[in-house]
N, C-alpha and C positions, 0 to 999 in steps of 0.2 A: 817153254820159254818163247821169247820173241825171235823171229827171223826177219831179215829184210836188209835194208841198205841205210847207211848213215854216212853222209858226205860232209857232215859238219866238221868232224875231226880229221878226216882223211882227204888230203889235198893232192896225193900222188895218183895220177891217172892209171898206172898199172895196178895199183892196189884196189882201185875202184872196179876194175875189170874182174879181179879176183872176188870181190864182194858179190858182184853180179852173178858170177859162176856158182858160188856157194848158195846164194839165195835161190837161184833157179833149181839147183839140185835139191835143196831142202823142201821147196814147194812141190817139186815132183814126187819126193818121198812122202810128203804129207798126203798128196793126192793118191798115191799108190796104196798107202796104209789106211786111207779113208779117215784121216785125222784132220781136224781144223787147224789152220795156221793163225798165229797172232803176228801181224806184220808191223814192223818198226820201219818207218819211212821218215828220215830226217834229211831235208834238203836234197832229196833224191826222187822227187815225185814222178818225173817222166820215166826214169828207169824202172822204178818199182811198178808203176802201172803197166809198162810194156811187158814186164816179166809175168805179172798176174794175167793180163789179157791173153798172153800166149799159152796159158794153162787154164782154160775155161772150166775144167772139171775140178779144179782146186777150190776149196772153200775156207773161209776164215773171217777174221775181223781185222780191220785197220785200226790199230790202237792209237790213241792220242791224235785223232784225225785233224789234219791242218790243210787238207787239199781243197780243190775247187768243187763247185757244185757239179760241173761236168764230169769230173772223175767220180764223184759220189754216185751219180746216175749210172755210170758204167759198173761200179762195184755192186750197187743194189741190183742191177740187171743180171749180174753174175751170181746173185744169191749171197753176197757177203754182208756182214754186219759192219757198222761203223761205230767206234767208241769215242766218247768225249770225256775230257777231264775238266778240272777247274779253270782251265784256260778260256772256256766259253763264257766265263763271268767277267773277263777282262774288258776294258773299254774298247780295245782294238779287235775284238772278236767278231766283227761284222760278217766275214766270210763264213765262219763256222755257224753263225746263227742263220744265215741264208740256207746252208745245207740242212740244218735241223728243221727249218720251216718246211722244206720240201720232202725230206726223208720220211718214209713210212715208219711209224712207231715200232713196228715189228722188225725193223732193221737196226734199231738204236740200242747201244749198250753204254753204260757209264763206268767210270773207273777213277781211281785216285792218281795213278802213275806215281805213287809214293816213292821217294820222299819229295818229289817235285810237283809243280803245278797246283799248289794250294789255291783254292778259289778266293775271290774277294769275299769278305774283308780280311782274309788270312794270307793273302798273297805275300810271298817272301818268307813265310814260315814253313816248317816241315809239314808236309801233307801226310795225312793218314785217313783211314776210313771214316772218322767222325765228321769229315767235311764233305763227303760225297753227296749228302743231301742238297748242298748248294748247286751241284750239277743238275740234279733232278729238278730242283726249283726253277732253274733257268730254262731247261727244256720245257717244263710245264708252261711257263710264261710265254715262250715262243709259240707253242702249239695250242695254247688256249685250253689246257687241261689242268687237273689238280696235280700236285706233287705226288699224292698217293697213287693216282692213275699211272703216272710215269714210273714210279717205283715198282708197282706191280708188273707193268709191261717189261721193263728192263730186267727185272729179276727173272721173269719167264723167258726172256730172250737169252739170258746167261745160262739158265738151266738147259734150254734147248741146244745152245751152242756147245756146252760141255757134256751133253748127253746125260744129265742128271734129273730128268723129268720124273 
């Protein structure tokens, strides 16, 4: 499952510190066991990145990425994957599209984040895997590739990430 920080719901500073402690411990365990981490980062970008940067031997994927291009460069430099959802099809997705344009294809994964983040034109509906092709289409448009090329690359990335090659 996912590990990370979520400050959207938690407004009490002492509980945020507890989240940081648990995330750091989970990331250290993943590193020790040589397992990839799936990072959840909601309204906690700086703290998540600080914890990841402090553990350069850890590997994983930032799921449902909404961070900056600068942070994406740090993550890619550490060997991390970055995963995108249907949110990249939204009109206000400029920052994500900038990240996709820069990010090497071998660092990109796609996901549904079901039941949330259905892509346009399904926004607001329950998301599931039948809509993930819209994420691949959007990445293909940004990178000047075919949807099939993106699908092949992201499938290979997922297999490599989960060790099912």
